[in-house]
C-alpha positions in Angstrom: 0.0 0.0 0.1 1.7 3.3 -1.2 1.4 6.4 0.4 0.8 8.4 -2.9 -2.5 6.4 -3.2 -4.1 8.1 -0.5 -6.0 11.7 -2.1 -6.7 15.2 -0.2 -10.5 15.6 0.0 -10.2 18.6 -2.2 -8.9 16.6 -5.0 -11.0 13.5 -4.1 -14.2 16.1 -4.6 -13.0 17.0 -8.0 -12.3 13.6 -9.2 -15.0 11.4 -8.0 -17.9 11.6 -5.4 -17.1 11.7 -1.9 -18.6 7.9 -1.1 -16.3 6.4 -3.9 -12.9 8.6 -2.5 -13.0 7.8 1.2 -14.2 3.8 1.5 -14.6 3.1 5.1 -12.6 -0.1 5.9 -14.5 -3.4 6.1 -14.6 -5.2 9.4 -12.3 -7.9 8.3 -9.8 -5.3 7.7 -10.4 -3.6 10.8 -10.2 -6.7 13.0 -6.7 -7.9 11.1 -5.7 -4.5 11.5 -6.1 -4.7 15.4 -4.4 -8.0 15.4 -1.4 -6.3 14.5 1.2 -5.2 17.3 -0.3 -2.2 19.2 3.1 -1.2 20.5 3.5 2.1 19.0 7.0 2.5 19.3 7.8 -0.8 17.3 5.0 0.2 15.1 6.7 3.3 14.3 10.2 1.4 13.6 8.4 -0.7 11.3 7.1 2.5 9.5 10.4 4.1 9.5 12.1 1.0 8.0 10.0 1.8 4.8 12.3 2.8 2.0 12.1 6.5 1.1 11.5 5.7 -2.6 7.9 4.6 -1.4 6.8 8.0 -0.9 8.5 9.5 -4.2 5.4 10.2 -6.5 2.5 9.0 -7.7 3.9 7.4 -10.9 6.4 5.1 -9.0 5.8 1.6 -9.9 6.7 -0.6 -6.5 6.2 -4.1 -8.3 8.5 -3.0 -10.9 11.0 -1.7 -8.3 10.8 -5.1 -6.2 11.3 -7.4 -9.2 14.4 -5.5 -10.1 15.6 -6.1 -6.7 15.5 -9.7 -6.9 18.9 -11.3 -7.0 20.1 -13.6 -9.8 20.0 -16.8 -7.4 16.7 -17.1 -5.9 16.6 -18.5 -2.3 13.0 -19.3 -1.3 13.6 -18.8 2.6 15.1 -15.2 1.8 12.1 -14.5 -0.2 9.3 -15.7 2.6 11.5 -13.3 5.0 11.7 -10.4 3.0 7.9 -10.8 1.9 7.0 -11.3 5.5 8.7 -7.9 6.2 6.7 -6.2 3.6 3.7 -7.6 5.0 4.5 -6.1 8.4 5.3 -2.7 6.6 1.9 -2.9 4.7 0.1 -3.6 8.2 1.7 -1.1 10.1 0.6 1.7 7.4 -2.7 0.1 7.4 -2.9 0.1 11.2 -1.9 3.8 11.3 -4.2 4.6 8.4 -7.0 2.7 10.1 -6.2 4.5 13.2 -6.3 8.0 11.6 -9.8 7.2 10.0 -11.2 6.2 13.2 -10.0 9.2 15.0 -11.2 11.7 12.2 -14.6 9.9 11.8 -16.9 12.5 13.2 -15.2 15.3 11.4 -15.2 13.3 8.1 -18.8 12.5 8.4 -19.6 15.9 9.1 -17.6 17.3 6.6 -19.3 14.8 4.0 -22.6 16.3 5.2 -21.2 19.7 4.3 -20.1 18.7 0.9 -23.2 16.9 0.0 -25.2 20.0 1.1 -22.9 22.4 -1.0 -23.3 20.1 -3.9 -27.0 20.2 -3.3 -26.8 24.2 -3.1 -24.8 24.4 -5.9 -27.3 22.3 -8.1 -30.1 24.7 -6.7 -28.3 27.8 -7.5 -27.7 26.6 -11.2 -31.1 26.1 -11.9 -31.8 29.7 -10.2 -29.5 31.4 -12.5 -30.9 29.4 -15.4 -34.4 30.8 -14.6 -32.7 33.9 -14.1 -31.2 34.3 -17.1 -34.3 33.2 -19.0 -36.5 35.8 -17.3 -33.8 38.5 -18.1 -33.9 37.6 -21.8 -37.5 37.7 -21.9 -37.8 41.0 -20.0 -35.1 42.4 -22.5 -37.0 41.1 -25.3 -40.1 42.1 -24.1 -39.8 45.2 -22.1 -36.5 47.0 -22.2 -35.6 46.9 -26.2 -39.1 47.5 -27.0 -39.5 50.5 -24.6 -36.1 51.9 -25.3 -37.2 51.8 -29.0 -40.3 53.7 -28.3 -38.1 56.7 -26.6 -35.9 56.6 -29.3 -38.4 56.8 -31.9 -40.4 59.7 -30.1 -37.0 61.3 -29.6 -36.1 61.0 -33.3 -39.8 62.3 -34.0 -39.5 65.1 -32.1 -36.2 66.1 -33.8 -37.9 65.7 -37.1 -40.6 67.7 -35.9 -38.3 70.6 -34.6 -36.5 70.0 -38.0 -39.4 70.4 -40.0 -40.3 73.4 -38.1 -37.0 75.0 -38.7 -37.3 74.1 -42.5 -40.9 75.6 -42.5 -39.3 79.1 -41.2 -36.0 78.8 -43.6 -38.7 78.7 -46.5 -41.1 81.5 -44.8 -37.4 83.5 -45.0 -36.4 82.8 -48.1 -39.9 84.2 -49.6 -39.7 87.2 -47.5 -38.6 89.3 -50.5 -41.9 88.6 -52.4 -43.8 89.7 -49.4 -41.7 92.9 -48.5 -41.9 93.8 -52.4 -45.5 93.7 -52.5 -45.8 95.5 -48.8 -43.6 98.3 -50.5 -45.8 98.2 -53.5 -48.9 98.9 -51.2 -46.9 101.6 -49.4 -47.5 99.6 -46.2 -44.1 100.6 -44.8 -44.8 99.8 -41.1 -45.8 96.1 -42.1 -42.6 96.0 -44.1 -40.4 97.1 -41.7 -42.0 94.8 -38.9 -42.0 91.7 -41.2 -38.2 92.7 -41.9 -37.3 93.2 -38.1 -39.0 89.6 -37.5 -37.1 88.2 -40.2 -33.7 89.4 -39.0 -34.5 87.9 -35.4 -35.6 84.7 -36.9 -32.3 84.9 -39.0 -30.1 85.2 -36.0 -31.9 82.3 -34.6 -31.4 79.7 -37.4 -28.0 81.6 -38.3 -26.2 77.9 -38.1 -27.7 77.0 -41.1 -25.5 77.6 -44.2 -28.7 78.6 -46.1 -29.3 81.2 -43.8 -25.6 82.5 -43.3 -26.1 85.7 -45.8 -29.7 86.1 -45.3 -29.2 88.6 -42.4 -26.9 90.9 -44.6 -29.5 90.5 -47.3 -32.3 91.8 -44.8 -30.2 94.7 -44.0 -29.9 95.6 -47.4 -33.8 95.3 -47.9 -34.1 97.3 -44.5 -31.8 100.2 -45.9 -33.9 100.3 -49.2 -37.1 100.5 -47.2 -35.5 103.2 -45.4 -34.6 104.8 -48.6 -38.2 104.6 -50.0 -39.6 105.7 -46.9 -37.4 109.0 -47.3 -38.8 109.2 -50.8 -42.5 109.0 -49.6 -41.9 111.4 -46.4 -40.6 113.9 -49.3 -44.0 113.4 -51.0 -45.7 114.7 -48.1 -44.2 118.0 -48.4 -46.9 119.1 -51.3 -49.5 116.4 -50.9 -50.3 115.9 -47.5 -52.2 112.5 -46.8 -53.1 111.6 -43.2 -53.1 107.9 -43.8 -50.0 108.3 -45.8 -48.2 110.2 -43.4 -49.2 107.9 -40.1 -47.9 105.0 -42.1 -44.3 106.7 -42.4 -44.5 108.0 -39.2 -45.0 104.7 -37.6 -42.4 103.0 -39.6 -39.9 105.7 -38.8 -40.8 104.7 -35.1 -40.2 101.1 -35.6 -36.6 102.0 -37.0 -36.3 104.1 -33.6 -35.7 107.2 -36.0 -38.6 109.8 -35.2 -35.7 112.1 -35.1 -34.0 111.5 -38.2 -37.4 111.6 -39.6 -37.9 115.4 -38.4 -34.5 116.3 -39.7 -35.2 115.0 -43.0 -38.5 116.5 -43.2 -37.5 119.9 -42.5 -34.8 119.2 -45.4 -37.7 117.8 -47.5 -39.6 120.9 -46.9 -36.8 123.3 -47.6 -36.1 121.5 -51.0 -39.8 121.8 -52.0 -40.1 125.3 -51.2 -36.9 125.5 -53.6 -37.9 123.3 -56.0 -41.7 124.7 -56.1 -40.5 128.4 -56.6 -37.5 127.5 -58.8 -39.8 125.5 -61.2 -42.7 128.4 -61.4 -40.3 131.0 -62.2 -38.4 128.9 -64.7 -41.4 128.5 -66.6 -42.1 132.2 -67.1 -38.3 132.8 -67.8 -38.1 130.2 -70.5 -41.8 131.2 -71.8 -40.7 135.1 -72.0 -37.2 133.9 -73.5 -38.7 132.2 -76.4 -36.0 130.3 -78.3 -33.2 132.1 -76.9 -30.1 130.0 -76.2 -29.9 130.3 -72.5 -28.9 127.7 -70.0 -31.8 129.1 -67.2 -31.8 125.6 -65.3 -28.2 126.1 -64.1 -28.8 129.6 -63.0 -29.0 130.5 -59.2 -32.9 131.3 -58.1 -31.8 135.0 -57.6 -30.2 135.6 -61.1 -33.2 133.6 -62.7 -35.6 136.3 -61.3 -34.1 138.9 -62.9 -35.3 137.6 -66.3 -38.9 138.1 -65.5 -40.3 140.6 -67.5 -42.8 143.3 -66.5 -45.9 141.6 -68.2 -45.2 138.0 -66.7 -44.4 139.4 -63.2 -48.0 139.5 -61.7 -48.7 136.0 -63.4 -45.6 134.7 -62.1 -46.0 135.9 -58.6 -49.9 134.8 -58.5 -49.0 131.1 -59.7 -45.7 131.4 -56.9 -48.1 132.1 -54.0 -50.2 129.3 -55.2 -47.7 126.9 -55.2 -46.0 128.0 -52.0 -49.3 128.2 -50.5 -49.8 124.3 -51.3 -46.4 123.5 -49.7 -47.5 125.8 -46.6 -51.0 123.7 -46.5 -49.1 120.6 -46.3 -46.8 122.1 -43.5 -49.9 123.2 -41.7 -51.6 119.9 -41.7 -47.9 118.2 -40.8 -47.8 120.5 -37.5 -51.7 119.7 -36.9 -51.2 116.1 -37.3 -48.5 116.3 -34.5 -50.3 118.5 -32.4 -53.2 115.7 -32.5 -50.3 113.0 -32.0 -49.0 114.5 -28.7 -52.5 115.2 -27.3 -52.9 111.6 -27.6 -49.7 110.5 -25.9 -50.4 112.9 -23.1 -53.8 111.6 -22.4 -52.8 108.1 -22.9 -52.5 106.4 -19.2 -48.9 105.3 -18.6 -47.8 107.3 -21.5 -44.0 108.1 -21.1 -40.1 111.6 -22.9 -43.1 114.5 -20.3 -45.6 116.8 -21.7 -44.7 119.9 -24.0 -45.9 121.9 -21.0 -43.5 120.3 -18.6 -40.6 121.0 -21.1 -41.6 124.5 -21.4 -41.9 125.1 -17.7 -38.2 123.7 -17.3 -35.2 126.0 -17.1 -34.2 127.2 -20.7 -30.5 126.9 -19.1 -30.7 123.1 -19.0 -29.9 122.3 -22.5 -31.0 119.4 -24.6 -34.5 118.9 -22.5 -35.7 115.9 -24.1 -32.8 113.8 -22.5 -33.3 112.2 -19.0 -31.1 113.5 -16.5 -29.2 110.8 -16.3 -25.6 111.1 -15.0 -22.7 111.9 -17.4 -20.1 109.0 -16.8 -16.8 107.8 -18.2 -15.6 104.5 -18.3 -12.6 105.9 -15.9 -15.4 106.6 -13.4 -17.2 103.3 -13.7 -13.8 101.5 -13.4 -12.9 103.5 -10.2 -16.4 102.8 -8.6 -15.8 98.8 -9.5 -12.1 99.2 -8.0 -13.5 101.2 -4.8 -16.0 98.1 -4.3 -13.5 95.8 -4.3 -11.6 97.4 -2.0 -14.3 97.8 0.4 -14.7 94.0 0.4 -11.1 93.6 1.1 -11.4 96.1 3.9 -14.4 93.8 5.3 -12.2 90.5 5.1 -9.1 92.0 6.3 -9.6 94.8 8.7 -6.1 95.1 10.0 -5.2 96.5 6.3 -8.5 98.9 6.2 -6.1 101.8 6.7 -3.9 101.0 3.9 -6.6 100.4 1.4 -8.5 103.6 2.2 -5.2 105.4 1.5 -4.8 103.7 -1.7 -8.4 104.4 -2.5 -7.6 108.3 -1.8 -4.6 108.2 -3.7 -6.7 107.1 -6.7 -9.4 110.1 -6.3 -6.6 112.4 -6.2 -4.9 111.2 -9.1 -8.2 111.5 -10.8 -9.1 115.1 -9.8 -5.4 115.9 -10.9 -5.8 114.5 -14.0 -9.2 116.4 -14.8 -7.8 119.8 -13.7 -4.4 119.1 -15.7 -6.3 118.3 -19.0 -9.2 121.0 -18.9 -8.5 123.6 -16.1 -4.9 124.5 -16.1 -4.4 128.1 -17.0 -2.0 131.1 -16.5 -4.9 133.8 -16.8 -6.9 132.8 -13.8 -5.0 135.1 -11.5 -5.5 138.2 -14.0 -9.0 137.4 -14.2 -9.7 138.9 -10.6 -12.7 136.3 -10.5 -11.2 134.0 -7.8 -11.7 130.9 -9.9 -9.6 128.6 -8.1 -10.0 128.7 -4.2 -7.5 128.6 -1.9 -8.5 125.3 -0.4 -8.7 124.0 -4.0 -5.3 125.4 -4.8 -3.6 123.8 -1.7 -5.2 120.2 -2.5 -3.8 120.4 -6.3 -0.4 121.2 -4.7 -0.4 118.6 -2.3 -1.4 116.0 -4.7 1.5 117.2 -7.5 3.9 117.0 -4.5 3.0 114.0 -3.1 1.8 111.6 -5.8 3.0 112.8 -9.1 6.3 112.4 -10.4 7.7 115.7 -12.1 11.0 114.0 -12.8 13.2 116.1 -10.7 16.9 115.7 -10.7 17.1 116.1 -6.8 14.6 113.7 -6.2 15.8 110.4 -4.4 14.8 106.9 -5.7 13.0 106.6 -2.7 10.8 109.6 -3.2 9.9 108.9 -6.7 9.1 105.3 -5.7 5.7 106.1 -4.4 4.8 108.6 -7.5 3.2 107.9 -10.6 3.9 109.7 -14.0 1.7 113.1 -14.6 -1.3 112.0 -16.7 -1.5 113.2 -20.9 -4.5 114.1 -22.7 -5.0 112.0 -25.9 -4.4 113.8 -29.2 -7.9 113.1 -30.3 -9.3 115.4 -28.0 -9.3 119.0 -29.6 -9.6 121.8 -27.1 -9.2 124.7 -29.3 -11.8 124.6 -32.1 -14.5 127.4 -31.5 -16.9 125.3 -33.7 -17.1 122.8 -30.7 -16.8 125.8 -28.1 -13.4 124.4 -27.3 -14.2 121.1 -26.5 -17.0 121.6 -24.1 -18.4 118.0 -24.5 -15.0 116.9 -23.3 -15.1 119.2 -20.6 -18.6 118.4 -19.5 -18.0 114.6 -19.6 -14.6 114.6 -17.6 -15.8 117.1 -15.1 -19.2 116.1 -14.4 -18.0 112.4 -14.3 -15.6 113.7 -11.4 -18.4 115.3 -9.6 -20.6 112.4 -9.9 -17.6 109.8 -8.6 -17.1 113.0 -5.4 -20.9 112.1 -4.8 -20.5 108.3 -4.6 -17.8 109.2 -2.2 -20.0 111.2 0.0 -22.5 108.0 0.3 -19.7 105.9 1.1 -18.0 107.9 3.8 -20.0 106.2 6.6 -19.3 102.8 5.5 -15.6 104.0 5.1 -15.6 105.6 8.7 -16.9 102.3 10.3 -14.0 100.1 9.1 -11.3 103.0 9.8 -9.4 102.7 12.8 -9.9 105.2 15.5 -6.6 106.8 15.1 -6.8 107.0 11.6 -10.0 108.7 11.2 -8.7 112.2 11.2 -7.1 111.2 7.9 -10.4 110.1 6.3 -12.3 113.3 7.3 -9.6 115.3 5.9 -9.6 113.6 2.7 -13.7 114.2 2.4 -12.9 118.0 3.6 -10.0 118.8 1.5 -10.2 116.7 -1.4 -13.8 115.2 -2.2 -15.6 118.3 -1.2 -13.5 120.4 -4.0 -14.3 118.3 -6.9 -17.3 120.7 -7.9 -15.1 123.7 -7.5 -13.2 122.4 -10.7 -16.2 123.6 -12.8 -15.5 127.0 -12.1 -11.9 126.8 -13.8 -12.6 124.5 -16.5 -15.6 125.9 -17.7 -13.9 129.7 -17.6 -11.9 128.6 -20.5 -14.8 128.2 -22.6 -16.4 131.4 -21.5 -13.2 133.4 -21.9 -13.0 132.4 -25.6 -16.7 132.0 -26.7 -17.4 135.8 -27.0 -15.0 138.2 -28.5 -14.5 140.5 -25.7 -11.7 142.1 -27.5 -13.7 143.4 -30.4 -16.2 144.9 -27.8 -13.3 146.9 -26.2 -12.4 148.3 -29.8 -16.1 149.3 -30.4 -16.4 151.0 -27.2 -13.2 153.0 -27.9 -14.9 154.4 -31.1 -17.7 155.8 -29.2 -17.8 159.7 -28.0 -18.7 160.3 -24.7 -18.4 163.8 -23.9 -21.5 164.5 -25.5 -23.7 167.5 -24.6 -27.1 166.1 -24.8 -28.8 162.8 -23.4 -29.1 160.2 -26.0 -32.5 158.1 -26.4 -30.4 155.3 -28.6 -28.0 153.0 -27.1 -24.5 152.4 -28.7 -24.0 149.5 -31.8 -21.3 147.7 -29.3 -24.2 146.5 -27.3 -26.0 145.0 -30.2 -22.8 143.1 -31.3 -22.4 141.8 -28.0 -25.8 140.6 -27.6 -25.2 138.9 -30.8 -22.2 137.4 -29.6 -24.5 135.8 -26.6 -27.2 134.8 -29.3 -24.2 132.7 -31.0 -23.0 131.4 -27.7 -26.4 130.1 -26.8 -26.9 128.7 -30.4 -23.5 127.0 -29.8 -24.6 125.4 -26.4 -27.8 124.1 -27.9 -25.4 122.3 -30.9 -23.2 120.7 -28.2 -26.0 119.6 -26.1 -27.2 116.8 -29.3 -23.9 115.1 -28.5 -23.6 115.5 -24.6 -26.5 116.7 -22.3 -25.5 120.0 -20.2 -26.6 120.0 -16.8 -28.3 122.9 -15.7 -25.1 123.8 -13.2 -23.0 123.3 -16.2 -24.7 125.7 -18.1 -25.6 128.0 -15.1 -21.4 128.3 -14.4 -21.0 128.9 -18.5 -23.8 131.7 -18.4 -22.3 133.2 -14.9 -18.6 133.2 -16.6 -19.6 134.8 -19.6 -21.8 137.4 -18.2 -19.0 138.5 -15.3 -16.4 138.7 -18.0 -18.7 140.8 -20.3 -19.5 142.8 -17.3 -15.7 143.2 -16.4 -14.9 144.3 -20.2 -17.5 146.9 -19.9 -15.9 148.4 -17.2 -12.7 148.0 -18.8 -14.1 149.9 -21.8 -15.3 152.8 -19.5 -12.0 153.0 -18.0 -10.3 153.5 -21.3 -12.6 156.7 -22.0 -10.2 160.1 -21.7 -13.2 162.4 -21.9 -16.6 161.7 -20.5 -19.4 164.1 -19.7 -22.6 163.8 -17.3 -24.6 163.1 -20.3 -21.9 160.6 -21.5 -22.5 158.7 -18.1 -26.1 158.9 -18.8 -25.5 156.9 -22.1 -23.1 154.4 -20.2 -26.3 153.5 -18.2 -28.5 153.7 -21.2 -26.3 151.3 -22.9 -25.8 148.9 -19.8 -29.6 148.8 -19.2 -29.9 147.7 -22.9 -27.5 144.8 -22.6 -29.4 143.9 -19.5 -32.6 143.7 -20.8 -31.9 141.8 -23.9 -29.7 139.7 -21.9 -32.5 138.4 -19.3 -34.3 137.1 -22.4 -31.8 134.5 -23.1 -30.6 133.3 -19.6 -32.7 132.7 -16.4 -29.7 133.3 -14.4 -31.0 135.5 -11.7 -29.8 137.9 -10.3 -27.6 138.7 -13.4 -23.7 138.3 -11.9 -21.5 141.4 -11.3 -24.3 143.5 -12.1 -23.5 146.0 -9.2 -20.1 145.9 -10.5 -21.0 147.8 -13.5 -23.3 150.1 -12.2 -21.5 151.0 -9.0 -18.5 152.3 -11.4 -20.5 154.3 -13.5 -22.4 155.9 -10.5 -18.9 156.7 -9.0 -18.3 159.6 -11.7 -20.9 161.6 -9.7 -19.1 161.2 -6.2 -17.4 164.4 -4.4 -13.6 164.2 -3.4 -14.4 162.9 0.3 -16.8 160.1 -1.2 -14.3 159.6 -3.9 -11.5 158.7 -1.3 -13.8 156.3 0.7 -14.6 154.8 -2.6 -11.3 154.1 -3.6 -10.3 152.7 0.1 -13.9 150.4 0.2 -14.0 149.3 -3.8 -10.4 146.9 -4.0 -12.4 144.9 -6.8 -11.4 147.6 -9.2 -8.0 147.7 -10.8 -5.5 150.5 -10.2 -5.6 151.5 -14.0 -9.8 151.7 -13.5 -9.5 153.7 -10.5 -6.7 156.2 -11.8 -9.2 156.7 -15.0 -11.9 157.2 -12.8 -10.1 160.1 -11.1 -8.6 161.3 -14.1 -12.0 161.9 -16.0 -13.4 163.5 -12.9 -10.6 166.1 -13.2 -12.2 169.9 -14.1 -15.8 168.8 -13.4 -16.0 168.5 -9.8 -12.4 167.4 -8.5 -9.5 169.8 -9.1 -5.7 169.1 -9.4 -5.0 169.2 -5.7 -7.9 166.7 -5.1 -6.5 164.7 -8.1 -3.4 164.1 -6.7 -4.6 163.3 -3.1 -7.0 160.5 -4.9 -4.0 159.1 -7.0 -1.8 158.9 -3.8 -4.5 156.9 -1.9 -4.8 154.5 -5.2 -1.0 154.0 -4.8 -1.2 153.3 -1.4 -3.8 150.5 -1.9 -1.8 149.3 -4.7 1.6 149.1 -2.8 1.0 146.1 -0.6 0.4 143.9 -3.7 3.7 144.5 -5.3 
């Protein structure tokens, strides 16, 4: 019996059934085994005597091995002894196996039961899996594939439906040209524009289709073509006004968002209609009178053409001319009537918006471009600064220990903005000589502080540490022109820059309580100083910036030349004012017109227009005083003429502006009336009125010489003037 004949339970389970692999020894075998020696030591010695080769491998052939061991000469006794030895070894091994089997019998039986149960469970699991696979296959065929197929078909149907809708829309868009042409032939301009705009919107939706890629540009061309035809239709109303036709045209312009353009075009068409009408009437009579004369009358100017009208044809031509112009005037009257009724409907419509005309009329005329809302005037720079301040405030809330440093940087940002606006639009060397006090001491101090602490002036004596915290001086773009009289010396740019700065300062005022809460107690005086000395001075920049415009907008030098040519030593009281007053008023009217032109580009707020008018009036009044101070000889009647001129100027000026009271009115009146003062009163006048220049006071004394001031008094008064002027030197 070889050891390799015994197999492990796992191998037995794989090869054969457990009953066949582990056979229990029979009773005879057990009895035979029990009869063997039971001495464990003797039994162990027998087992140890078994050759090692019997335990080598399963492929070992023990019979072949024993036969090869037989000697050439066989001895029966030796063979029997050797056989008995082998039997004893086999018996010992068998007894050891039997003992082991008996010892492990309960475990063997228990394990055998578990193996049998496992085999049964495996067979049951195989049946369950087979049934489950069969049912899953049925579910796949009957439910999953069918349902997903339905969903896929439904999705495909929806996609195809959407595609069909898109294709129908595309087909409609491609047929738009035909419908647009029909509408234009029917003069349905609002419908054509509405259709074109809707098609543009739809085309932008379907722009991913190649067939629609060029449709947008085509529609835009069509829209421009409609606008051209609309302009032609508008021109027809100048001679033959039709309510229905004009209503369609105005509605069409409203859809285009070009109602103001329509008004401008209408005025141009009426002008053209008047010119063409009168030209054709006169041309007809001229050609009729000329007969076959070879003269190119059609290329003549209208004024020259009228010279060819004969005396006989004058009355008929004038009659036909009046009839033709009457048709144009009738159309103009009906057009105005249509707009009056239209505005009344808008005013009575609930929830109607732009305010009524009565409200507009009641507003200050100084607030130019009244049809615009009073929205703030802002630059991108202002918006960017406000955004930065918002980010800095968030930083202060999160990092409170650096709140002061952040606010310091914010103040530098505002300082630089203030300095840039002043540098670009407000710096001028003539402020001091104007005597108007355009820059306050506080503003002057603020600008000096900013320049010294923040602006790098590239000083050769400055150390690198001093220049480290400074920034370069700002430079104005070359695109901004401030020297053209047509634009009122860059007034639009000045308004945008200055009013943006004022708006930014107002926003900083709103932020002061919030910034104050984040500022450490020890640093709060810095914040208060920043607001009192810098933020509050922003609005003061209006005076110097707009003064430059006022100083150049009106020709004050021309007025001085005209005043120099007036004779003031007259003997009779005049009832007619001098020509220089009319010239000056025309300058103001032209200035008023230019303000209106600029307001079409940028809204001019009421404070700005007030400052401009104030500057212009102050400069005009000071020019008047300077002109009166240039007079060499003047009589009492001459002084009365000065008063007459000034009163005429004030009366006409008050119709141009709502600014009240008129600035520096007393400055002129007081100087004119000073001519009548006695010696003592004149001396007191000189001491009290230091707003007049030394030249003006001196001239006042010299002109009065001989009338009611003698030479001795003259010397005394001139000495008083010299004493007043000396401390300024």
